[in-house]
Steps between C-alpha positions, in 0.01 A plus 500: 500500500730334248683177545875497453645249260796290607838606357538370146127426459356577160273800485144418398413608147301820480182470299414807295140548381447554127145622443378314192164490324335166419623505137857568613483215752369268229786607266752442777362155580500400133860615454617321812319177399659517156844544651449215745408276206831568327765231528782749550371682812755500779380309807542799734316725256224239479457513877472880494253490212289237677495731803370779273211276390428425864496868587257571217260251659568634851432858383155403378429296814624781723255736335213257558584455868601859579345717226510827699880539489540514123164675461621792711813539290304471175250760619771742613698453179202500265585156361256249349343228715713228340835641612672288764842502668725218379784476754830392347846454643802644316593150377145433373487837327841446339387158373188655348686792344745252342216339302561597135131474404376728779291776335675837510207675668500242783879512525481879542231464766702245699836679484349838589548672165125526447464720808221478749187310397 
């Protein structure tokens, strides 16, 4: 059963999982921290980037509490044990992809150009 939203209510943001290895998550966190340390980051972008850092922590915690979910996907896909889903909204993803220092390989992974893991 789904709940109806009142007329004019904002739709909740959909979170899309991006399956990232530990090294990719570390690169993403470093790039986001660097951007947040810049004086010229827009306040709205800063909020989205801070949410990305939160999700990186939540992804690791989620795997500790419920390891079977990601483990089943990794097993079925043949991925390494360090691959976890990092769930990002469209706004969070856009903020990350706008980072000029984001490594090309990670950018391709996040925007879908790198194909499936």
